[in-house]
N, CA, C and O atoms as a GROMACS GRO file, in nm:
protein
  476
    1UNK      N    1   3.583  11.923   6.611
    1UNK     CA    2   3.556  12.040   6.680
    1UNK      C    3   3.650  12.012   6.833
    1UNK      O    4   3.625  11.914   6.904
    2UNK      N    5   3.741  12.097   6.860
    2UNK     CA    6   3.792  12.119   6.984
    2UNK      C    7   3.721  12.246   7.088
    2UNK      O    8   3.672  12.353   7.052
    3UNK      N    9   3.734  12.194   7.217
    3UNK     CA   10   3.691  12.306   7.314
    3UNK      C   11   3.809  12.332   7.424
    3UNK      O   12   3.856  12.236   7.485
    4UNK      N   13   3.851  12.451   7.445
    4UNK     CA   14   3.962  12.491   7.547
    4UNK      C   15   3.899  12.580   7.667
    4UNK      O   16   3.861  12.691   7.631
    5UNK      N   17   3.884  12.550   7.800
    5UNK     CA   18   3.842  12.599   7.865
    5UNK      C   19   3.961  12.729   7.942
    5UNK      O   20   4.073  12.694   7.980
    6UNK      N   21   3.925  12.839   7.952
    6UNK     CA   22   3.992  12.913   8.037
    6UNK      C   23   3.901  13.011   8.118
    6UNK      O   24   3.795  13.056   8.075
    7UNK      N   25   3.955  13.039   8.239
    7UNK     CA   26   3.862  13.121   8.305
    7UNK      C   27   3.950  13.238   8.332
    7UNK      O   28   4.072  13.251   8.331
    8UNK      N   29   3.809  13.351   8.368
    8UNK     CA   30   3.912  13.530   8.394
    8UNK      C   31   3.833  13.535   8.500
    8UNK      O   32   3.716  13.502   8.483
    9UNK      N   33   3.872  13.572   8.612
    9UNK     CA   34   3.759  13.588   8.713
    9UNK      C   35   3.665  13.488   8.737
    9UNK      O   36   3.697  13.372   8.762
   10UNK      N   37   3.548  13.529   8.731
   10UNK     CA   38   3.426  13.471   8.752
   10UNK      C   39   3.339  13.422   8.564
   10UNK      O   40   3.224  13.381   8.549
   11UNK      N   41   3.435  13.444   8.459
   11UNK     CA   42   3.399  13.463   8.327
   11UNK      C   43   3.450  13.299   8.275
   11UNK      O   44   3.562  13.248   8.283
   12UNK      N   45   3.371  13.263   8.242
   12UNK     CA   46   3.408  13.107   8.201
   12UNK      C   47   3.445  13.130   8.027
   12UNK      O   48   3.354  13.181   7.963
   13UNK      N   49   3.544  13.104   7.969
   13UNK     CA   50   3.545  13.141   7.840
   13UNK      C   51   3.613  12.985   7.761
   13UNK      O   52   3.713  12.919   7.791
   14UNK      N   53   3.515  12.967   7.656
   14UNK     CA   54   3.526  12.847   7.593
   14UNK      C   55   3.578  12.842   7.450
   14UNK      O   56   3.494  12.827   7.361
   15UNK      N   57   3.684  12.852   7.423
   15UNK     CA   58   3.795  12.847   7.318
   15UNK      C   59   3.740  12.725   7.193
   15UNK      O   60   3.796  12.615   7.192
   16UNK      N   61   3.647  12.750   7.109
   16UNK     CA   62   3.588  12.678   7.001
   16UNK      C   63   3.696  12.671   6.875
   16UNK      O   64   3.756  12.774   6.844
   17UNK      N   65   3.716  12.570   6.817
   17UNK     CA   66   3.850  12.562   6.724
   17UNK      C   67   3.763  12.435   6.633
   17UNK      O   68   3.701  12.338   6.677
   18UNK      N   69   3.781  12.470   6.523
   18UNK     CA   70   3.751  12.327   6.403
   18UNK      C   71   3.645  12.375   6.342
   18UNK      O   72   3.610  12.489   6.373
   19UNK      N   73   3.569  12.303   6.243
   19UNK     CA   74   3.447  12.308   6.202
   19UNK      C   75   3.327  12.267   6.311
   19UNK      O   76   3.357  12.178   6.391
   20UNK      N   77   3.219  12.313   6.318
   20UNK     CA   78   3.121  12.288   6.400
   20UNK      C   79   3.011  12.210   6.344
   20UNK      O   80   2.910  12.275   6.316
   21UNK      N   81   3.010  12.088   6.324
   21UNK     CA   82   2.921  12.018   6.200
   21UNK      C   83   2.811  11.927   6.288
   21UNK      O   84   2.743  11.860   6.210
   22UNK      N   85   2.777  11.906   6.424
   22UNK     CA   86   2.699  11.824   6.468
   22UNK      C   87   2.760  11.698   6.501
   22UNK      O   88   2.879  11.667   6.508
   23UNK      N   89   2.641  11.620   6.521
   23UNK     CA   90   2.715  11.441   6.531
   23UNK      C   91   2.784  11.448   6.665
   23UNK      O   92   2.733  11.503   6.763
   24UNK      N   93   2.923  11.381   6.664
   24UNK     CA   94   2.986  11.386   6.812
   24UNK      C   95   2.993  11.539   6.888
   24UNK      O   96   2.985  11.564   7.008
   25UNK      N   97   3.009  11.622   6.787
   25UNK     CA   98   3.024  11.794   6.836
   25UNK      C   99   2.915  11.822   6.955
   25UNK      O  100   2.932  11.879   7.063
   26UNK      N  101   2.796  11.764   6.897
   26UNK     CA  102   2.681  11.812   6.969
   26UNK      C  103   2.709  11.753   7.100
   26UNK      O  104   2.690  11.833   7.192
   27UNK      N  105   2.751  11.628   7.140
   27UNK     CA  106   2.749  11.550   7.225
   27UNK      C  107   2.863  11.626   7.326
   27UNK      O  108   2.850  11.652   7.445
   28UNK      N  109   2.951  11.646   7.256
   28UNK     CA  110   3.097  11.680   7.374
   28UNK      C  111   3.046  11.839   7.375
   28UNK      O  112   3.080  11.877   7.487
   29UNK      N  113   2.989  11.939   7.316
   29UNK     CA  114   2.938  12.066   7.365
   29UNK      C  115   2.816  12.065   7.485
   29UNK      O  116   2.810  12.146   7.578
   30UNK      N  117   2.738  11.974   7.466
   30UNK     CA  118   2.646  11.931   7.578
   30UNK      C  119   2.691  11.912   7.671
   30UNK      O  120   2.654  11.974   7.771
   31UNK      N  121   2.803  11.809   7.676
   31UNK     CA  122   2.877  11.758   7.804
   31UNK      C  123   2.897  11.904   7.891
   31UNK      O  124   2.841  11.951   7.990
   32UNK      N  125   3.012  11.954   7.795
   32UNK     CA  126   3.091  12.079   7.854
   32UNK      C  127   2.964  12.210   7.907
   32UNK      O  128   2.992  12.302   7.984
   33UNK      N  129   2.878  12.197   7.866
   33UNK     CA  130   2.796  12.322   7.907
   33UNK      C  131   2.694  12.258   8.029
   33UNK      O  132   2.640  12.336   8.106
   34UNK      N  133   2.674  12.122   8.041
   34UNK     CA  134   2.599  12.079   8.118
   34UNK      C  135   2.722  12.084   8.274
   34UNK      O  136   2.695  12.107   8.392
   35UNK      N  137   2.819  12.061   8.226
   35UNK     CA  138   2.941  12.061   8.333
   35UNK      C  139   2.942  12.215   8.421
   35UNK      O  140   2.944  12.227   8.544
   36UNK      N  141   2.939  12.311   8.333
   36UNK     CA  142   2.919  12.454   8.350
   36UNK      C  143   2.796  12.477   8.450
   36UNK      O  144   2.814  12.522   8.563
   37UNK      N  145   2.679  12.445   8.403
   37UNK     CA  146   2.565  12.444   8.470
   37UNK      C  147   2.583  12.387   8.632
   37UNK      O  148   2.545  12.436   8.738
   38UNK      N  149   2.644  12.284   8.606
   38UNK     CA  150   2.643  12.186   8.772
   38UNK      C  151   2.733  12.283   8.846
   38UNK      O  152   2.714  12.299   8.966
   39UNK      N  153   2.797  12.327   8.803
   39UNK     CA  154   2.956  12.440   8.869
   39UNK      C  155   2.872  12.561   8.924
   39UNK      O  156   2.897  12.632   9.022
   40UNK      N  157   2.766  12.566   8.835
   40UNK     CA  158   2.725  12.717   8.878
   40UNK      C  159   2.756  12.826   8.808
   40UNK      O  160   2.717  12.935   8.850
   41UNK      N  161   2.824  12.818   8.700
   41UNK     CA  162   2.886  12.942   8.637
   41UNK      C  163   2.746  12.985   8.572
   41UNK      O  164   2.646  12.923   8.537
   42UNK      N  165   2.792  13.139   8.570
   42UNK     CA  166   2.692  13.248   8.528
   42UNK      C  167   2.725  13.366   8.425
   42UNK      O  168   2.661  13.470   8.411
   43UNK      N  169   2.871  13.315   8.340
   43UNK     CA  170   2.890  13.418   8.303
   43UNK      C  171   2.998  13.310   8.207
   43UNK      O  172   3.084  13.234   8.252
   44UNK      N  173   2.954  13.337   8.040
   44UNK     CA  174   3.026  13.219   7.975
   44UNK      C  175   3.012  13.323   7.830
   44UNK      O  176   2.914  13.370   7.772
   45UNK      N  177   3.160  13.334   7.805
   45UNK     CA  178   3.180  13.369   7.666
   45UNK      C  179   3.228  13.272   7.564
   45UNK      O  180   3.343  13.244   7.598
   46UNK      N  181   3.205  13.223   7.483
   46UNK     CA  182   3.209  13.153   7.363
   46UNK      C  183   3.292  13.209   7.255
   46UNK      O  184   3.234  13.270   7.166
   47UNK      N  185   3.426  13.194   7.252
   47UNK     CA  186   3.508  13.223   7.148
   47UNK      C  187   3.526  13.149   7.032
   47UNK      O  188   3.590  13.043   7.041
   48UNK      N  189   3.468  13.197   6.893
   48UNK     CA  190   3.478  13.139   6.770
   48UNK      C  191   3.577  13.181   6.703
   48UNK      O  192   3.549  13.174   6.583
   49UNK      N  193   3.685  13.224   6.722
   49UNK     CA  194   3.760  13.280   6.620
   49UNK      C  195   3.847  13.165   6.554
   49UNK      O  196   3.923  13.184   6.459
   50UNK      N  197   3.827  13.053   6.612
   50UNK     CA  198   3.892  12.914   6.547
   50UNK      C  199   3.806  12.862   6.459
   50UNK      O  200   3.855  12.790   6.372
   51UNK      N  201   3.716  12.875   6.460
   51UNK     CA  202   3.571  12.814   6.399
   51UNK      C  203   3.552  12.846   6.241
   51UNK      O  204   3.467  12.930   6.215
   52UNK      N  205   3.627  12.784   6.125
   52UNK     CA  206   3.612  12.818   6.007
   52UNK      C  207   3.507  12.815   5.938
   52UNK      O  208   3.499  12.889   5.841
   53UNK      N  209   3.390  12.716   5.976
   53UNK     CA  210   3.260  12.666   5.923
   53UNK      C  211   3.192  12.610   6.020
   53UNK      O  212   3.246  12.536   6.102
   54UNK      N  213   3.050  12.642   6.023
   54UNK     CA  214   2.960  12.548   6.116
   54UNK      C  215   2.813  12.520   6.013
   54UNK      O  216   2.751  12.614   5.964
   55UNK      N  217   2.788  12.422   5.999
   55UNK     CA  218   2.651  12.386   5.928
   55UNK      C  219   2.536  12.402   6.026
   55UNK      O  220   2.557  12.419   6.146
   56UNK      N  221   2.391  12.393   5.962
   56UNK     CA  222   2.295  12.434   6.057
   56UNK      C  223   2.266  12.330   6.186
   56UNK      O  224   2.189  12.361   6.277
   57UNK      N  225   2.350  12.185   6.180
   57UNK     CA  226   2.354  12.156   6.272
   57UNK      C  227   2.457  12.192   6.420
   57UNK      O  228   2.433  12.178   6.540
   58UNK      N  229   2.602  12.253   6.332
   58UNK     CA  230   2.668  12.352   6.425
   58UNK      C  231   2.575  12.452   6.506
   58UNK      O  232   2.576  12.458   6.628
   59UNK      N  233   2.485  12.537   6.417
   59UNK     CA  234   2.422  12.633   6.460
   59UNK      C  235   2.316  12.593   6.604
   59UNK      O  236   2.297  12.664   6.703
   60UNK      N  237   2.257  12.451   6.574
   60UNK     CA  238   2.172  12.408   6.652
   60UNK      C  239   2.266  12.400   6.783
   60UNK      O  240   2.230  12.466   6.880
   61UNK      N  241   2.375  12.330   6.791
   61UNK     CA  242   2.455  12.344   6.889
   61UNK      C  243   2.474  12.461   6.997
   61UNK      O  244   2.471  12.467   7.119
   62UNK      N  245   2.496  12.562   6.880
   62UNK     CA  246   2.524  12.667   6.948
   62UNK      C  247   2.375  12.730   7.054
   62UNK      O  248   2.372  12.779   7.167
   63UNK      N  249   2.268  12.700   6.955
   63UNK     CA  250   2.149  12.750   7.009
   63UNK      C  251   2.099  12.661   7.139
   63UNK      O  252   2.044  12.712   7.237
   64UNK      N  253   2.128  12.518   7.125
   64UNK     CA  254   2.128  12.439   7.245
   64UNK      C  255   2.192  12.478   7.361
   64UNK      O  256   2.118  12.479   7.459
   65UNK      N  257   2.311  12.511   7.381
   65UNK     CA  258   2.416  12.550   7.494
   65UNK      C  259   2.372  12.682   7.517
   65UNK      O  260   2.378  12.716   7.635
   66UNK      N  261   2.327  12.774   7.429
   66UNK     CA  262   2.304  12.929   7.466
   66UNK      C  263   2.156  12.899   7.557
   66UNK      O  264   2.135  12.964   7.659
   67UNK      N  265   2.081  12.819   7.519
   67UNK     CA  266   1.933  12.840   7.617
   67UNK      C  267   1.959  12.737   7.704
   67UNK      O  268   1.878  12.723   7.795
   68UNK      N  269   2.044  12.670   7.700
   68UNK     CA  270   2.048  12.558   7.871
   68UNK      C  271   2.135  12.645   7.952
   68UNK      O  272   2.113  12.630   8.072
   69UNK      N  273   2.224  12.727   7.926
   69UNK     CA  274   2.286  12.866   8.019
   69UNK      C  275   2.166  12.965   8.061
   69UNK      O  276   2.122  12.987   8.174
   70UNK      N  277   2.140  13.000   7.981
   70UNK     CA  278   2.047  13.128   7.979
   70UNK      C  279   1.915  13.048   8.092
   70UNK      O  280   1.884  13.105   8.197
   71UNK      N  281   1.861  12.939   8.059
   71UNK     CA  282   1.768  12.916   8.137
   71UNK      C  283   1.810  12.857   8.287
   71UNK      O  284   1.732  12.824   8.377
   72UNK      N  285   1.944  12.854   8.288
   72UNK     CA  286   2.048  12.857   8.424
   72UNK      C  287   2.026  12.966   8.486
   72UNK      O  288   2.028  12.974   8.609
   73UNK      N  289   2.003  13.059   8.412
   73UNK     CA  290   2.045  13.204   8.518
   73UNK      C  291   2.175  13.273   8.469
   73UNK      O  292   2.224  13.373   8.523
   74UNK      N  293   2.244  13.187   8.323
   74UNK     CA  294   2.381  13.254   8.297
   74UNK      C  295   2.352  13.394   8.209
   74UNK      O  296   2.243  13.416   8.156
   75UNK      N  297   2.443  13.463   8.205
   75UNK     CA  298   2.486  13.557   8.058
   75UNK      C  299   2.595  13.454   7.976
   75UNK      O  300   2.694  13.399   8.024
   76UNK      N  301   2.550  13.447   7.851
   76UNK     CA  302   2.607  13.429   7.705
   76UNK      C  303   2.645  13.523   7.619
   76UNK      O  304   2.555  13.589   7.567
   77UNK      N  305   2.753  13.546   7.592
   77UNK     CA  306   2.829  13.581   7.471
   77UNK      C  307   2.907  13.546   7.389
   77UNK      O  308   2.962  13.438   7.413
   78UNK      N  309   2.939  13.606   7.285
   78UNK     CA  310   3.021  13.520   7.160
   78UNK      C  311   3.095  13.636   7.145
   78UNK      O  312   3.065  13.752   7.174
   79UNK      N  313   3.241  13.569   7.074
   79UNK     CA  314   3.324  13.633   7.047
   79UNK      C  315   3.419  13.603   6.940
   79UNK      O  316   3.462  13.490   6.918
   80UNK      N  317   3.448  13.695   6.881
   80UNK     CA  318   3.540  13.664   6.697
   80UNK      C  319   3.445  13.582   6.611
   80UNK      O  320   3.487  13.497   6.532
   81UNK      N  321   3.323  13.606   6.626
   81UNK     CA  322   3.267  13.541   6.474
   81UNK      C  323   3.278  13.555   6.370
   81UNK      O  324   3.212  13.652   6.334
   82UNK      N  325   3.357  13.484   6.254
   82UNK     CA  326   3.394  13.532   6.165
   82UNK      C  327   3.310  13.510   6.071
   82UNK      O  328   3.212  13.442   6.097
   83UNK      N  329   3.331  13.570   5.922
   83UNK     CA  330   3.225  13.636   5.838
   83UNK      C  331   3.174  13.518   5.770
   83UNK      O  332   3.068  13.546   5.714
   84UNK      N  333   3.206  13.402   5.754
   84UNK     CA  334   3.134  13.277   5.698
   84UNK      C  335   3.055  13.256   5.783
   84UNK      O  336   2.939  13.255   5.740
   85UNK      N  337   3.069  13.231   5.930
   85UNK     CA  338   2.963  13.164   6.045
   85UNK      C  339   2.857  13.297   6.057
   85UNK      O  340   2.734  13.285   6.062
   86UNK      N  341   2.935  13.438   6.059
   86UNK     CA  342   2.835  13.572   6.106
   86UNK      C  343   2.715  13.549   5.984
   86UNK      O  344   2.599  13.584   6.005
   87UNK      N  345   2.758  13.487   5.854
   87UNK     CA  346   2.648  13.500   5.754
   87UNK      C  347   2.555  13.397   5.767
   87UNK      O  348   2.442  13.431   5.734
   88UNK      N  349   2.569  13.272   5.810
   88UNK     CA  350   2.478  13.164   5.892
   88UNK      C  351   2.385  13.239   5.988
   88UNK      O  352   2.263  13.228   5.978
   89UNK      N  353   2.439  13.309   6.074
   89UNK     CA  354   2.366  13.370   6.182
   89UNK      C  355   2.272  13.459   6.148
   89UNK      O  356   2.160  13.473   6.195
   90UNK      N  357   2.344  13.535   6.037
   90UNK     CA  358   2.262  13.660   5.997
   90UNK      C  359   2.142  13.628   5.940
   90UNK      O  360   2.051  13.709   5.955
   91UNK      N  361   2.115  13.490   5.852
   91UNK     CA  362   2.021  13.429   5.797
   91UNK      C  363   1.910  13.358   5.888
   91UNK      O  364   1.794  13.331   5.856
   92UNK      N  365   1.961  13.341   5.983
   92UNK     CA  366   1.872  13.273   6.105
   92UNK      C  367   1.844  13.400   6.220
   92UNK      O  368   1.799  13.376   6.333
   93UNK      N  369   1.870  13.510   6.182
   93UNK     CA  370   1.833  13.636   6.252
   93UNK      C  371   1.884  13.574   6.420
   93UNK      O  372   1.811  13.610   6.512
   94UNK      N  373   1.998  13.489   6.455
   94UNK     CA  374   2.049  13.478   6.561
   94UNK      C  375   2.164  13.586   6.585
   94UNK      O  376   2.189  13.606   6.704
   95UNK      N  377   2.228  13.649   6.506
   95UNK     CA  378   2.295  13.785   6.551
   95UNK      C  379   2.222  13.880   6.599
   95UNK      O  380   2.274  13.965   6.672
   96UNK      N  381   2.111  13.883   6.573
   96UNK     CA  382   1.993  13.992   6.699
   96UNK      C  383   1.948  13.924   6.838
   96UNK      O  384   1.876  13.970   6.927
   97UNK      N  385   2.005  13.817   6.831
   97UNK     CA  386   1.969  13.720   6.957
   97UNK      C  387   2.086  13.722   7.048
   97UNK      O  388   2.084  13.741   7.170
   98UNK      N  389   2.200  13.698   6.964
   98UNK     CA  390   2.342  13.638   7.044
   98UNK      C  391   2.417  13.794   7.058
   98UNK      O  392   2.430  13.868   6.960
   99UNK      N  393   2.455  13.822   7.174
   99UNK     CA  394   2.545  13.951   7.205
   99UNK      C  395   2.715  13.900   7.166
   99UNK      O  396   2.770  13.814   7.234
  100UNK      N  397   2.767  13.949   7.078
  100UNK     CA  398   2.875  13.928   7.028
  100UNK      C  399   2.977  14.057   7.001
  100UNK      O  400   2.938  14.167   6.960
  101UNK      N  401   3.091  14.030   7.028
  101UNK     CA  402   3.213  14.123   7.049
  101UNK      C  403   3.306  14.064   6.959
  101UNK      O  404   3.301  13.945   6.931
  102UNK      N  405   3.400  14.153   6.908
  102UNK     CA  406   3.534  14.116   6.848
  102UNK      C  407   3.672  14.186   6.915
  102UNK      O  408   3.778  14.208   6.857
  103UNK      N  409   3.641  14.212   7.041
  103UNK     CA  410   3.779  14.203   7.116
  103UNK      C  411   3.754  14.150   7.275
  103UNK      O  412   3.677  14.192   7.361
  104UNK      N  413   3.830  14.064   7.279
  104UNK     CA  414   3.792  13.991   7.447
  104UNK      C  415   3.790  14.103   7.521
  104UNK      O  416   3.687  14.109   7.590
  105UNK      N  417   3.873  14.208   7.537
  105UNK     CA  418   3.884  14.286   7.661
  105UNK      C  419   3.716  14.375   7.683
  105UNK      O  420   3.653  14.383   7.788
  106UNK      N  421   3.679  14.428   7.554
  106UNK     CA  422   3.557  14.462   7.553
  106UNK      C  423   3.468  14.332   7.595
  106UNK      O  424   3.389  14.342   7.689
  107UNK      N  425   3.480  14.240   7.540
  107UNK     CA  426   3.354  14.120   7.598
  107UNK      C  427   3.356  14.100   7.751
  107UNK      O  428   3.248  14.103   7.811
  108UNK      N  429   3.474  14.078   7.820
  108UNK     CA  430   3.498  14.052   7.939
  108UNK      C  431   3.430  14.192   8.011
  108UNK      O  432   3.349  14.177   8.103
  109UNK      N  433   3.467  14.330   7.964
  109UNK     CA  434   3.453  14.410   8.055
  109UNK      C  435   3.271  14.417   8.004
  109UNK      O  436   3.236  14.534   8.021
  110UNK      N  437   3.187  14.359   7.967
  110UNK     CA  438   3.056  14.352   7.912
  110UNK      C  439   3.014  14.308   8.019
  110UNK      O  440   2.920  14.363   8.077
  111UNK      N  441   3.084  14.185   8.072
  111UNK     CA  442   2.998  14.112   8.187
  111UNK      C  443   2.974  14.198   8.339
  111UNK      O  444   2.882  14.189   8.420
  112UNK      N  445   3.111  14.293   8.340
  112UNK     CA  446   3.081  14.341   8.475
  112UNK      C  447   3.004  14.506   8.480
  112UNK      O  448   2.978  14.574   8.580
  113UNK      N  449   2.981  14.539   8.330
  113UNK     CA  450   2.890  14.649   8.336
  113UNK      C  451   2.776  14.644   8.418
  113UNK      O  452   2.720  14.537   8.395
  114UNK      N  453   2.704  14.721   8.518
  114UNK     CA  454   2.569  14.721   8.532
  114UNK      C  455   2.461  14.695   8.437
  114UNK      O  456   2.463  14.755   8.329
  115UNK      N  457   2.377  14.622   8.462
  115UNK     CA  458   2.264  14.612   8.348
  115UNK      C  459   2.310  14.527   8.214
  115UNK      O  460   2.234  14.516   8.118
  116UNK      N  461   2.427  14.474   8.215
  116UNK     CA  462   2.455  14.393   8.104
  116UNK      C  463   2.409  14.281   8.109
  116UNK      O  464   2.468  14.220   8.020
  117UNK      N  465   2.327  14.202   8.167
  117UNK     CA  466   2.252  14.066   8.142
  117UNK      C  467   2.151  14.138   8.036
  117UNK      O  468   2.069  14.221   8.074
  118UNK      N  469   2.164  14.102   7.907
  118UNK     CA  470   2.034  14.099   7.787
  118UNK      C  471   1.991  13.982   7.818
  118UNK      O  472   2.058  13.883   7.848
  119UNK      N  473   1.841  13.997   7.809
  119UNK     CA  474   1.748  13.920   7.790
  119UNK      C  475   1.698  13.843   7.671
  119UNK      O  476   1.599  13.771   7.681
   0.00000   0.00000   0.00000
């Protein structure tokens, strides 16, 4: 798993690539999330377009990051979840929790809409 960071105004975009499988990936993602919390980031978009596969440990990584950011008062949204990963999130019912988009412009605009903070 690799993580690239981009900023678009006050939205932090994390582009995740490769298989998300737990183990060392967990520590890497946790470290990035804790860094964002320390910075005071309040808007996070996680782009999964380059993630071909994720196992249950990978789902745990996403849940942990999502929960940590939400507990710090941040909005967290997802971008470009592919069909294989989406099927895992459907089974776990996380698609009903995670706000997701397929267009970066729409995702970024959603952070700027009044009342866009979904709880």
